[in-house]
C-alpha positions in Angstrom: -26.5 -19.2 7.5 -25.8 -21.4 10.6 -23.9 -19.6 13.3 -20.9 -21.2 14.7 -21.1 -23.5 18.0 -17.8 -25.3 18.1 -14.7 -23.2 17.8 -11.3 -24.5 18.5 -8.4 -22.2 19.4 -4.7 -23.2 19.2 -2.9 -21.5 22.1 0.9 -21.5 21.5 1.4 -19.4 24.7 -0.2 -17.4 27.5 0.2 -14.0 25.3 -2.1 -15.4 22.7 -5.1 -16.3 25.0 -6.6 -12.9 25.0 -6.6 -12.5 21.3 -8.0 -15.6 20.6 -10.7 -15.0 23.3 -11.6 -11.6 21.7 -11.7 -13.1 18.2 -14.2 -15.7 19.5 -16.3 -13.0 20.7 -16.3 -11.3 17.3 -17.4 -14.4 15.5 -21.2 -15.0 14.5 -22.1 -17.5 17.6 -24.8 -19.8 18.0 -26.5 -20.2 21.5 -24.6 -22.8 23.8 -21.2 -22.1 21.8 -18.0 -23.4 23.1 -14.4 -22.4 22.6 -12.1 -25.4 23.0 -8.4 -24.4 23.8 -5.7 -26.7 22.6 -2.1 -26.5 23.6 0.7 -29.0 22.2 4.2 -29.3 23.7 7.0 -30.8 22.2 8.6 -34.0 23.6 12.5 -33.0 24.5 14.6 -34.8 21.7 18.2 -33.9 21.3 20.8 -35.1 18.7 24.6 -34.8 19.0 25.1 -33.8 22.4 28.7 -34.8 23.7 28.0 -36.5 27.0 25.2 -38.3 28.7 25.3 -35.4 31.5 24.6 -32.8 28.9 21.9 -34.8 27.3 20.1 -35.3 30.7 20.6 -31.7 31.5 19.4 -30.5 28.1 16.1 -32.8 28.4 15.5 -31.7 31.7 15.4 -28.2 30.9 13.3 -28.6 27.8 10.8 -30.5 29.8 10.6 -27.8 32.4 10.4 -25.0 29.9 7.4 -26.8 28.2 5.7 -27.7 31.4 6.0 -24.0 32.3 4.7 -22.9 29.1 1.6 -25.2 29.1 0.8 -24.1 32.8 1.0 -20.4 31.9 -1.0 -21.0 28.4 -3.7 -22.7 30.4 -4.1 -20.2 33.1 -4.2 -17.4 30.7 -6.8 -18.9 28.5 -9.1 -19.9 31.6 -8.9 -16.6 32.9 -9.7 -14.8 29.7 -12.5 -17.3 28.9 -14.0 -16.6 32.5 -13.6 -12.8 32.5 -15.4 -12.9 29.2 -18.2 -15.0 30.3 -18.0 -17.9 27.5 -18.2 -21.5 27.8 -14.7 -23.2 27.3 -12.7 -26.3 27.4 -9.1 -27.0 27.5 -7.1 -29.7 26.0 -3.3 -30.4 26.1 -1.0 -33.0 24.8 2.6 -33.8 23.6 4.1 -34.3 20.2 7.1 -35.8 18.9 9.6 -33.3 17.4 10.0 -29.6 17.6 7.2 -28.9 15.0 4.0 -29.3 16.9 1.4 -28.0 14.4 0.4 -31.3 12.5 -0.4 -32.7 16.1 -2.5 -29.7 16.8 -4.3 -30.1 13.5 -5.3 -33.8 14.4 -6.7 -32.6 17.6 -8.7 -29.8 16.0 -10.6 -31.5 13.3 -13.9 -31.6 15.0 -14.0 -27.7 14.8 -16.3 -25.7 12.6 -13.4 -23.1 12.5 -10.0 -23.1 14.3 -8.5 -19.8 15.6 -4.8 -19.4 15.6 -3.4 -16.2 17.4 0.1 -16.2 16.2 3.3 -15.5 18.2 6.7 -14.7 16.8 8.5 -18.0 15.9 11.0 -17.9 18.5 8.6 -17.0 21.5 7.6 -20.5 22.2 9.1 -24.0 22.9 7.2 -25.7 20.2 7.4 -24.4 16.6 4.1 -23.5 15.1 3.3 -23.0 11.3 -0.1 -22.1 10.3 -0.1 -23.5 7.1 0.9 -26.9 8.7 -2.3 -26.4 10.7 -4.5 -26.0 7.8 -3.1 -29.0 6.1 -3.2 -31.5 9.0 -6.8 -30.4 10.2 -8.7 -30.2 7.0 -10.6 -27.2 8.7 -10.6 -23.6 8.1 -8.0 -21.6 10.1 -8.5 -18.1 11.1 -4.9 -16.7 11.8 -4.9 -13.9 14.4 -2.1 -11.4 14.2 0.2 -10.9 17.1 -1.4 -8.2 19.4 -4.6 -8.0 17.5 -7.0 -6.1 19.4 -9.9 -5.8 16.9 -13.6 -5.7 17.7 -15.0 -6.9 14.3 -14.3 -10.0 12.2 -15.8 -10.4 8.8 -17.6 -7.0 8.6 -15.7 -6.2 5.4 -13.9 -8.8 3.8 -11.5 -9.2 0.7 -11.5 -12.5 -1.0 -8.5 -13.6 -3.1 -10.2 -15.5 -6.1 -8.5 -17.3 -8.8 -11.1 -19.8 -9.6 -9.0 -22.7 -8.0 -10.2 -25.5 -5.8 -8.4 -23.8 -2.7 -10.1 -20.4 -3.4 -13.7 -22.1 -3.8 -13.2 -24.2 -0.5 -12.0 -21.0 1.3 -15.0 -19.0 0.2 -17.6 -21.7 1.3 -15.7 -22.5 4.6 -15.8 -18.7 5.4 -19.7 -18.6 4.7 -20.8 -18.3 8.5 -18.8 -15.1 8.6 -19.5 -13.7 5.1 -23.3 -14.0 5.6 -22.9 -11.3 8.3 -20.7 -9.0 6.2 -21.6 -5.4 5.2 -19.3 -5.8 2.2 -17.4 -8.7 0.6 -14.9 -7.6 -2.4 -13.9 -10.4 -4.6 -10.5 -9.8 -6.1 -9.4 -11.5 -9.4 -6.1 -10.3 -10.7 -4.9 -11.1 -14.4 -1.2 -10.5 -13.8 1.4 -8.5 -11.8 4.5 -6.7 -12.4 7.1 -9.1 -10.9 5.0 -12.5 -10.2 3.3 -15.1 -12.5 -0.2 -15.9 -12.3 -0.8 -19.2 -10.9 -4.2 -19.3 -12.4 -7.0 -17.0 -13.3 -10.8 -17.0 -13.3 -13.0 -14.1 -13.2 -14.8 -13.6 -9.9 -18.4 -12.8 -11.5 -19.7 -16.2 -10.9 -18.7 -16.6 -7.1 -19.9 -13.0 -6.5 -23.3 -13.9 -7.9 -23.3 -17.1 -5.8 -22.7 -14.9 -2.5 -25.1 -12.3 -3.8 -27.9 -14.9 -4.0 -27.2 -15.7 -0.3 -27.9 -12.2 0.5 -24.2 -11.3 0.9 -23.4 -7.7 -0.3 -20.7 -8.6 -2.8 -18.8 -6.6 -5.4 -16.4 -8.2 -8.1 -13.0 -6.7 -9.2 -11.0 -8.1 -12.0 -8.1 -6.4 -13.3 -4.5 -6.3 -14.3 -2.1 -5.0 -11.3 0.6 -2.6 -11.3 1.8 -3.8 -8.2 4.6 -6.3 -7.9 2.9 -9.2 -6.5 -0.1 -10.8 -4.8 0.5 -9.7 -1.3 1.0 -6.3 -2.3 -2.3 -6.2 -4.2 -4.5 -8.0 -1.6 -3.3 -5.7 1.1 -4.0 -2.5 -1.0 -7.5 -3.8 -1.5 -7.7 -4.5 1.9 -6.9 -1.1 3.0 -9.1 0.5 0.2 -12.2 -1.0 2.0 -11.1 -0.7 5.5 -11.2 -4.8 5.5 -11.0 -6.6 8.8 -10.6 -10.1 7.2 -8.9 -11.5 4.2 -10.1 -14.9 2.8 -7.7 -17.1 0.4 -7.0 -20.6 -0.2 -3.7 -22.2 1.1 -2.0 -22.8 -2.1 0.5 -25.2 -3.3 0.6 -28.1 -6.0 1.5 -30.6 -3.4 2.0 -30.3 0.3 5.8 -30.9 -0.1 5.9 -28.0 -2.5 4.0 -25.7 -0.3 6.3 -26.4 2.7 9.8 -26.2 0.9 9.1 -23.3 -1.4 6.3 -21.5 0.3 4.0 -19.5 -1.9 1.3 -16.7 -1.7 -0.4 -18.1 1.4 3.0 -18.1 3.2 3.8 -14.7 2.1 0.5 -13.3 3.4 0.9 -14.5 6.7 4.3 -12.9 7.5 3.4 -9.6 9.0 -0.2 -9.7 8.2 -2.0 -6.8 9.8 -5.7 -8.2 10.2 -6.9 -11.7 10.5 -6.4 -14.3 7.5 -8.8 -17.1 7.0 -7.0 -19.8 5.2 -8.3 -23.2 3.9 -7.5 -26.0 1.8 
């Protein structure tokens, strides 16, 4: 299976640089691979301020904060890459509005894989949503938990499988990592105690496909006694000591996914290990 050469990392702030570089080093990389760091700052836009003086003062403060964040993120990223001895590139831009992930997605469409080391939502000037990055980039996105310090990625993997288009896309987008795995567990759940099943298809066929590629795969199909998808997938991951979870970024439409959330958004909240999402 082809190793990765072009990996992008969306860097919200300086605190995420080290996690991005560590995750990059844990990937199956080809010779002459490169890590491209991307940072997007929001343009200062204000509504409803009472006076011109207040408006000018607010905008100036926002511009200064965004510029300082960009500089510190760039310095931290370059320092981490140089210490790790990896080839890198840095790109920065601005976006209209406070939500910067759609613009970051547009900047990362040439990536084979996008790394997104997460920070708390209120920790950066711009607002970042990983599902927006998935939708806007069209590329697989590997969400890295805040403060992640793991040394492996894709050695033991849980795949959330319901037979849907999103799940299939996620599996094949993850193939560069799955090809190097020691164990891949396909989890197909027929039902939960408190959550309806969106779709159900046994994972036997996709498990057979992975096995033909030389991936050590096991398929688990069952009725769960747990309350929801998140609880079950986390339990399955802990059972095998997984260092990565693969799943589709679900939603009947982008609007519904953004407004109502769903399994993929629930999995993002407090995830203890990297989560590869694809749509």
